[in-house]
HTML snippet that shows the backbone in 3Dmol.js (N, CA, C, O; Angstrom):
<script src="https://3Dmol.org/build/3Dmol-min.js"></script>
<div id="view" style="width:600px;height:400px;position:relative"></div>
<script>
const pdb = `
ATOM      1  N   MET A   1      -2.373   5.303  12.691  1.00  0.00           N
ATOM      2  CA  MET A   1      -1.682   4.039  12.246  1.00  0.00           C
ATOM      3  C   MET A   1      -0.455   4.192  11.809  1.00  0.00           C
ATOM      4  O   MET A   1      -0.246   4.943  10.857  1.00  0.00           O
ATOM      5  N   ASP A   2       0.520   3.539  12.401  1.00  0.00           N
ATOM      6  CA  ASP A   2       1.971   3.713  12.209  1.00  0.00           C
ATOM      7  C   ASP A   2       2.520   2.989  11.223  1.00  0.00           C
ATOM      8  O   ASP A   2       2.969   1.856  11.403  1.00  0.00           O
ATOM      9  N   ILE A   3       2.519   3.699   9.928  1.00  0.00           N
ATOM     10  CA  ILE A   3       3.151   3.185   8.670  1.00  0.00           C
ATOM     11  C   ILE A   3       4.380   3.790   8.298  1.00  0.00           C
ATOM     12  O   ILE A   3       4.374   5.007   8.111  1.00  0.00           O
ATOM     13  N   GLN A   4       5.366   3.191   8.166  1.00  0.00           N
ATOM     14  CA  GLN A   4       6.856   3.525   7.837  1.00  0.00           C
ATOM     15  C   GLN A   4       7.214   3.169   6.275  1.00  0.00           C
ATOM     16  O   GLN A   4       6.762   2.209   5.650  1.00  0.00           O
ATOM     17  N   VAL A   5       8.110   4.142   5.796  1.00  0.00           N
ATOM     18  CA  VAL A   5       8.635   3.825   4.409  1.00  0.00           C
ATOM     19  C   VAL A   5       9.415   2.231   4.661  1.00  0.00           C
ATOM     20  O   VAL A   5      10.073   1.929   5.657  1.00  0.00           O
ATOM     21  N   GLY A   6       9.169   1.459   3.626  1.00  0.00           N
ATOM     22  CA  GLY A   6       9.641   0.142   3.482  1.00  0.00           C
ATOM     23  C   GLY A   6       8.755  -1.005   4.063  1.00  0.00           C
ATOM     24  O   GLY A   6       8.978  -2.165   3.717  1.00  0.00           O
ATOM     25  N   ASN A   7       7.791  -0.712   4.908  1.00  0.00           N
ATOM     26  CA  ASN A   7       6.849  -1.538   5.138  1.00  0.00           C
ATOM     27  C   ASN A   7       6.131  -2.251   4.098  1.00  0.00           C
ATOM     28  O   ASN A   7       5.919  -1.676   3.031  1.00  0.00           O
ATOM     29  N   ILE A   8       5.708  -3.518   4.301  1.00  0.00           N
ATOM     30  CA  ILE A   8       4.865  -4.272   3.476  1.00  0.00           C
ATOM     31  C   ILE A   8       3.445  -4.239   3.864  1.00  0.00           C
ATOM     32  O   ILE A   8       3.169  -4.635   4.997  1.00  0.00           O
ATOM     33  N   ILE A   9       2.536  -3.839   3.117  1.00  0.00           N
ATOM     34  CA  ILE A   9       1.012  -3.887   3.673  1.00  0.00           C
ATOM     35  C   ILE A   9       0.316  -4.716   2.805  1.00  0.00           C
ATOM     36  O   ILE A   9       0.612  -4.881   1.622  1.00  0.00           O
ATOM     37  N   LYS A  10      -0.670  -5.274   3.432  1.00  0.00           N
ATOM     38  CA  LYS A  10      -1.655  -6.148   2.653  1.00  0.00           C
ATOM     39  C   LYS A  10      -3.132  -5.471   2.720  1.00  0.00           C
ATOM     40  O   LYS A  10      -3.743  -5.184   3.750  1.00  0.00           O
ATOM     41  N   LEU A  11      -3.561  -5.281   1.366  1.00  0.00           N
ATOM     42  CA  LEU A  11      -4.836  -4.416   1.330  1.00  0.00           C
ATOM     43  C   LEU A  11      -6.104  -5.672   1.165  1.00  0.00           C
ATOM     44  O   LEU A  11      -5.940  -6.847   0.836  1.00  0.00           O
ATOM     45  N   LYS A  12      -7.237  -5.045   1.478  1.00  0.00           N
ATOM     46  CA  LYS A  12      -8.595  -5.756   1.333  1.00  0.00           C
ATOM     47  C   LYS A  12      -8.734  -6.392  -0.056  1.00  0.00           C
ATOM     48  O   LYS A  12      -8.879  -7.595  -0.277  1.00  0.00           O
ATOM     49  N   LYS A  13      -8.663  -5.326  -1.026  1.00  0.00           N
ATOM     50  CA  LYS A  13      -8.839  -5.686  -2.486  1.00  0.00           C
ATOM     51  C   LYS A  13      -7.483  -6.196  -3.207  1.00  0.00           C
ATOM     52  O   LYS A  13      -6.365  -5.769  -2.920  1.00  0.00           O
ATOM     53  N   GLN A  14      -7.725  -7.064  -4.075  1.00  0.00           N
ATOM     54  CA  GLN A  14      -6.647  -7.594  -4.917  1.00  0.00           C
ATOM     55  C   GLN A  14      -6.417  -6.620  -6.139  1.00  0.00           C
ATOM     56  O   GLN A  14      -7.350  -6.126  -6.770  1.00  0.00           O
ATOM     57  N   HIS A  15      -5.188  -6.411  -6.389  1.00  0.00           N
ATOM     58  CA  HIS A  15      -4.685  -5.693  -7.539  1.00  0.00           C
ATOM     59  C   HIS A  15      -5.109  -6.632  -8.845  1.00  0.00           C
ATOM     60  O   HIS A  15      -5.100  -7.856  -8.718  1.00  0.00           O
ATOM     61  N   PRO A  16      -5.459  -6.047 -10.032  1.00  0.00           N
ATOM     62  CA  PRO A  16      -5.716  -6.899 -11.216  1.00  0.00           C
ATOM     63  C   PRO A  16      -4.409  -8.001 -11.604  1.00  0.00           C
ATOM     64  O   PRO A  16      -4.582  -9.000 -12.302  1.00  0.00           O
ATOM     65  N   CYS A  17      -3.215  -7.641 -11.064  1.00  0.00           N
ATOM     66  CA  CYS A  17      -2.262  -8.725 -11.297  1.00  0.00           C
ATOM     67  C   CYS A  17      -2.304  -9.952 -10.424  1.00  0.00           C
ATOM     68  O   CYS A  17      -1.680 -10.980 -10.687  1.00  0.00           O
ATOM     69  N   GLY A  18      -3.054  -9.789  -9.399  1.00  0.00           N
ATOM     70  CA  GLY A  18      -3.307 -11.060  -8.464  1.00  0.00           C
ATOM     71  C   GLY A  18      -2.739 -10.729  -7.078  1.00  0.00           C
ATOM     72  O   GLY A  18      -3.104 -11.448  -6.148  1.00  0.00           O
ATOM     73  N   SER A  19      -1.908  -9.746  -6.840  1.00  0.00           N
ATOM     74  CA  SER A  19      -1.258  -9.501  -5.617  1.00  0.00           C
ATOM     75  C   SER A  19      -2.048  -8.725  -4.626  1.00  0.00           C
ATOM     76  O   SER A  19      -2.799  -7.813  -4.970  1.00  0.00           O
ATOM     77  N   PHE A  20      -1.872  -9.097  -3.380  1.00  0.00           N
ATOM     78  CA  PHE A  20      -2.565  -8.108  -2.235  1.00  0.00           C
ATOM     79  C   PHE A  20      -1.564  -7.387  -1.452  1.00  0.00           C
ATOM     80  O   PHE A  20      -1.978  -6.613  -0.589  1.00  0.00           O
ATOM     81  N   GLU A  21      -0.182  -7.543  -1.645  1.00  0.00           N
ATOM     82  CA  GLU A  21       0.943  -6.855  -1.136  1.00  0.00           C
ATOM     83  C   GLU A  21       1.521  -5.770  -1.750  1.00  0.00           C
ATOM     84  O   GLU A  21       1.808  -5.717  -2.946  1.00  0.00           O
ATOM     85  N   TRP A  22       1.701  -4.861  -0.893  1.00  0.00           N
ATOM     86  CA  TRP A  22       2.504  -3.407  -1.640  1.00  0.00           C
ATOM     87  C   TRP A  22       3.490  -2.902  -0.527  1.00  0.00           C
ATOM     88  O   TRP A  22       3.387  -3.084   0.686  1.00  0.00           O
ATOM     89  N   GLU A  23       4.458  -2.233  -1.204  1.00  0.00           N
ATOM     90  CA  GLU A  23       5.556  -1.777  -0.421  1.00  0.00           C
ATOM     91  C   GLU A  23       5.301  -0.280  -0.368  1.00  0.00           C
ATOM     92  O   GLU A  23       5.024   0.310  -1.412  1.00  0.00           O
ATOM     93  N   VAL A  24       5.388   0.448   0.929  1.00  0.00           N
ATOM     94  CA  VAL A  24       5.373   1.852   1.108  1.00  0.00           C
ATOM     95  C   VAL A  24       6.667   2.492   0.611  1.00  0.00           C
ATOM     96  O   VAL A  24       7.761   2.183   1.082  1.00  0.00           O
ATOM     97  N   LEU A  25       6.511   3.357  -0.317  1.00  0.00           N
ATOM     98  CA  LEU A  25       7.767   4.109  -0.818  1.00  0.00           C
ATOM     99  C   LEU A  25       7.748   5.708  -0.171  1.00  0.00           C
ATOM    100  O   LEU A  25       8.818   6.289   0.008  1.00  0.00           O
ATOM    101  N   ARG A  26       6.869   6.146   0.052  1.00  0.00           N
ATOM    102  CA  ARG A  26       6.589   7.581   0.509  1.00  0.00           C
ATOM    103  C   ARG A  26       5.461   7.637   1.663  1.00  0.00           C
ATOM    104  O   ARG A  26       4.402   7.029   1.510  1.00  0.00           O
ATOM    105  N   VAL A  27       5.708   8.323   2.719  1.00  0.00           N
ATOM    106  CA  VAL A  27       4.713   8.547   3.582  1.00  0.00           C
ATOM    107  C   VAL A  27       4.373   9.920   3.861  1.00  0.00           C
ATOM    108  O   VAL A  27       5.323  10.698   3.772  1.00  0.00           O
ATOM    109  N   GLY A  28       3.200  10.438   4.192  1.00  0.00           N
ATOM    110  CA  GLY A  28       2.765  11.778   4.325  1.00  0.00           C
ATOM    111  C   GLY A  28       1.374  12.040   4.244  1.00  0.00           C
ATOM    112  O   GLY A  28       0.669  11.152   4.724  1.00  0.00           O
ATOM    113  N   ALA A  29       0.803  13.007   3.772  1.00  0.00           N
ATOM    114  CA  ALA A  29      -0.652  13.286   3.489  1.00  0.00           C
ATOM    115  C   ALA A  29      -1.112  12.211   2.312  1.00  0.00           C
ATOM    116  O   ALA A  29      -2.270  11.802   2.225  1.00  0.00           O
ATOM    117  N   ASP A  30      -0.166  11.858   1.522  1.00  0.00           N
ATOM    118  CA  ASP A  30      -0.573  10.844   0.546  1.00  0.00           C
ATOM    119  C   ASP A  30       0.603   9.748   0.705  1.00  0.00           C
ATOM    120  O   ASP A  30       1.703   9.955   1.216  1.00  0.00           O
ATOM    121  N   PHE A  31       0.237   8.811   0.282  1.00  0.00           N
ATOM    122  CA  PHE A  31       1.263   7.600   0.283  1.00  0.00           C
ATOM    123  C   PHE A  31       1.470   7.194  -1.247  1.00  0.00           C
ATOM    124  O   PHE A  31       0.588   7.276  -2.102  1.00  0.00           O
ATOM    125  N   ARG A  32       2.583   6.808  -1.429  1.00  0.00           N
ATOM    126  CA  ARG A  32       3.351   6.136  -2.741  1.00  0.00           C
ATOM    127  C   ARG A  32       3.410   4.734  -2.320  1.00  0.00           C
ATOM    128  O   ARG A  32       4.087   4.377  -1.356  1.00  0.00           O
ATOM    129  N   ILE A  33       2.684   3.911  -3.059  1.00  0.00           N
ATOM    130  CA  ILE A  33       2.927   2.391  -2.700  1.00  0.00           C
ATOM    131  C   ILE A  33       3.135   1.671  -4.159  1.00  0.00           C
ATOM    132  O   ILE A  33       2.603   2.023  -5.212  1.00  0.00           O
ATOM    133  N   LYS A  34       4.003   0.623  -3.972  1.00  0.00           N
ATOM    134  CA  LYS A  34       4.284  -0.140  -5.231  1.00  0.00           C
ATOM    135  C   LYS A  34       3.841  -1.750  -5.035  1.00  0.00           C
ATOM    136  O   LYS A  34       4.199  -2.505  -4.130  1.00  0.00           O
ATOM    137  N   CYS A  35       3.061  -2.003  -6.027  1.00  0.00           N
ATOM    138  CA  CYS A  35       2.581  -3.349  -6.059  1.00  0.00           C
ATOM    139  C   CYS A  35       3.750  -4.328  -6.167  1.00  0.00           C
ATOM    140  O   CYS A  35       4.562  -4.188  -7.081  1.00  0.00           O
ATOM    141  N   LEU A  36       3.882  -5.408  -5.188  1.00  0.00           N
ATOM    142  CA  LEU A  36       5.062  -6.412  -5.214  1.00  0.00           C
ATOM    143  C   LEU A  36       4.684  -7.503  -6.301  1.00  0.00           C
ATOM    144  O   LEU A  36       5.476  -8.428  -6.483  1.00  0.00           O
ATOM    145  N   GLY A  37       3.622  -7.440  -6.958  1.00  0.00           N
ATOM    146  CA  GLY A  37       3.353  -8.508  -7.985  1.00  0.00           C
ATOM    147  C   GLY A  37       3.761  -7.947  -9.455  1.00  0.00           C
ATOM    148  O   GLY A  37       4.252  -8.661 -10.329  1.00  0.00           O
ATOM    149  N   CYS A  38       3.503  -6.665  -9.584  1.00  0.00           N
ATOM    150  CA  CYS A  38       3.876  -6.274 -11.115  1.00  0.00           C
ATOM    151  C   CYS A  38       4.667  -4.909 -10.984  1.00  0.00           C
ATOM    152  O   CYS A  38       5.105  -4.462 -12.044  1.00  0.00           O
ATOM    153  N   GLY A  39       4.889  -4.245  -9.926  1.00  0.00           N
ATOM    154  CA  GLY A  39       5.800  -3.181  -9.875  1.00  0.00           C
ATOM    155  C   GLY A  39       5.101  -1.922 -10.054  1.00  0.00           C
ATOM    156  O   GLY A  39       5.707  -0.851 -10.048  1.00  0.00           O
ATOM    157  N   HIS A  40       3.622  -2.031 -10.241  1.00  0.00           N
ATOM    158  CA  HIS A  40       2.844  -0.737 -10.479  1.00  0.00           C
ATOM    159  C   HIS A  40       2.951   0.278  -9.378  1.00  0.00           C
ATOM    160  O   HIS A  40       2.794  -0.147  -8.233  1.00  0.00           O
ATOM    161  N   GLN A  41       3.219   1.681  -9.567  1.00  0.00           N
ATOM    162  CA  GLN A  41       3.202   2.448  -8.418  1.00  0.00           C
ATOM    163  C   GLN A  41       1.836   3.336  -8.501  1.00  0.00           C
ATOM    164  O   GLN A  41       1.323   3.716  -9.553  1.00  0.00           O
ATOM    165  N   VAL A  42       1.365   3.581  -7.238  1.00  0.00           N
ATOM    166  CA  VAL A  42       0.150   4.255  -7.131  1.00  0.00           C
ATOM    167  C   VAL A  42       0.239   5.327  -5.899  1.00  0.00           C
ATOM    168  O   VAL A  42       0.575   4.965  -4.771  1.00  0.00           O
ATOM    169  N   MET A  43      -0.094   6.682  -6.218  1.00  0.00           N
ATOM    170  CA  MET A  43      -0.304   7.597  -5.050  1.00  0.00           C
ATOM    171  C   MET A  43      -1.617   7.553  -4.507  1.00  0.00           C
ATOM    172  O   MET A  43      -2.523   7.733  -5.320  1.00  0.00           O
ATOM    173  N   ILE A  44      -1.986   7.319  -3.104  1.00  0.00           N
ATOM    174  CA  ILE A  44      -3.260   7.114  -2.709  1.00  0.00           C
ATOM    175  C   ILE A  44      -3.437   8.129  -1.232  1.00  0.00           C
ATOM    176  O   ILE A  44      -2.461   8.260  -0.493  1.00  0.00           O
ATOM    177  N   SER A  45      -4.492   8.671  -0.971  1.00  0.00           N
ATOM    178  CA  SER A  45      -4.542   9.352   0.252  1.00  0.00           C
ATOM    179  C   SER A  45      -4.436   8.589   1.366  1.00  0.00           C
ATOM    180  O   SER A  45      -4.583   7.367   1.379  1.00  0.00           O
ATOM    181  N   ARG A  46      -4.126   9.432   2.523  1.00  0.00           N
ATOM    182  CA  ARG A  46      -3.943   8.507   3.775  1.00  0.00           C
ATOM    183  C   ARG A  46      -5.226   8.121   4.282  1.00  0.00           C
ATOM    184  O   ARG A  46      -5.241   7.058   4.902  1.00  0.00           O
ATOM    185  N   LYS A  47      -6.335   8.760   4.156  1.00  0.00           N
ATOM    186  CA  LYS A  47      -7.799   8.370   4.627  1.00  0.00           C
ATOM    187  C   LYS A  47      -8.013   7.061   3.801  1.00  0.00           C
ATOM    188  O   LYS A  47      -8.348   6.020   4.366  1.00  0.00           O
ATOM    189  N   THR A  48      -7.836   7.125   2.608  1.00  0.00           N
ATOM    190  CA  THR A  48      -8.284   6.041   1.731  1.00  0.00           C
ATOM    191  C   THR A  48      -7.398   4.616   2.004  1.00  0.00           C
ATOM    192  O   THR A  48      -7.890   3.489   2.068  1.00  0.00           O
ATOM    193  N   LEU A  49      -6.134   4.923   2.130  1.00  0.00           N
ATOM    194  CA  LEU A  49      -5.342   3.695   2.428  1.00  0.00           C
ATOM    195  C   LEU A  49      -5.571   3.144   3.818  1.00  0.00           C
ATOM    196  O   LEU A  49      -5.693   1.932   3.994  1.00  0.00           O
ATOM    197  N   GLU A  50      -5.632   4.032   4.823  1.00  0.00           N
ATOM    198  CA  GLU A  50      -6.026   3.171   6.235  1.00  0.00           C
ATOM    199  C   GLU A  50      -7.182   2.736   6.381  1.00  0.00           C
ATOM    200  O   GLU A  50      -7.419   2.111   7.415  1.00  0.00           O
ATOM    201  N   LYS A  51      -8.299   2.946   5.341  1.00  0.00           N
ATOM    202  CA  LYS A  51      -9.314   2.196   5.232  1.00  0.00           C
ATOM    203  C   LYS A  51      -9.197   0.780   4.762  1.00  0.00           C
ATOM    204  O   LYS A  51      -9.878  -0.122   5.251  1.00  0.00           O
ATOM    205  N   SER A  52      -8.333   0.602   3.817  1.00  0.00           N
ATOM    206  CA  SER A  52      -8.378  -0.552   2.929  1.00  0.00           C
ATOM    207  C   SER A  52      -6.923  -1.393   3.482  1.00  0.00           C
ATOM    208  O   SER A  52      -6.462  -2.294   2.782  1.00  0.00           O
ATOM    209  N   ILE A  53      -6.383  -1.072   4.559  1.00  0.00           N
ATOM    210  CA  ILE A  53      -5.199  -1.979   5.038  1.00  0.00           C
ATOM    211  C   ILE A  53      -5.707  -3.130   5.700  1.00  0.00           C
ATOM    212  O   ILE A  53      -6.572  -2.902   6.547  1.00  0.00           O
ATOM    213  N   LYS A  54      -5.348  -4.410   5.501  1.00  0.00           N
ATOM    214  CA  LYS A  54      -5.687  -5.543   6.148  1.00  0.00           C
ATOM    215  C   LYS A  54      -4.717  -5.864   7.273  1.00  0.00           C
ATOM    216  O   LYS A  54      -5.081  -6.209   8.398  1.00  0.00           O
ATOM    217  N   GLY A  55      -3.403  -5.720   6.869  1.00  0.00           N
ATOM    218  CA  GLY A  55      -2.272  -5.872   7.664  1.00  0.00           C
ATOM    219  C   GLY A  55      -0.898  -5.439   7.360  1.00  0.00           C
ATOM    220  O   GLY A  55      -0.603  -5.185   6.192  1.00  0.00           O
ATOM    221  N   ILE A  56      -0.018  -5.331   8.321  1.00  0.00           N
ATOM    222  CA  ILE A  56       1.355  -4.652   8.054  1.00  0.00           C
ATOM    223  C   ILE A  56       2.286  -5.735   8.550  1.00  0.00           C
ATOM    224  O   ILE A  56       2.190  -6.348   9.613  1.00  0.00           O
ATOM    225  N   ARG A  57       3.188  -5.869   7.625  1.00  0.00           N
ATOM    226  CA  ARG A  57       4.384  -6.779   8.083  1.00  0.00           C
ATOM    227  C   ARG A  57       5.716  -5.867   7.940  1.00  0.00           C
ATOM    228  O   ARG A  57       6.817  -6.332   8.235  1.00  0.00           O
TER     229      ARG A  57
END
`;
const viewer = $3Dmol.createViewer("view");
viewer.addModel(pdb, "pdb");
viewer.setStyle({}, {cartoon: {color: "spectrum"}});
viewer.zoomTo();
viewer.render();
</script>
């Protein structure tokens, strides 16, 4: 899957703040993503993230 820094990704599950969209801040074996609803940042493994992506824009 081709994911770049700065991409906005839509996940299958909703964040508690209500947003489905996240911005990619770091790419590698792990990803750092930031919620566009509340600004919360999370580190997540590549395998887990690739399973939970619904779309990329």
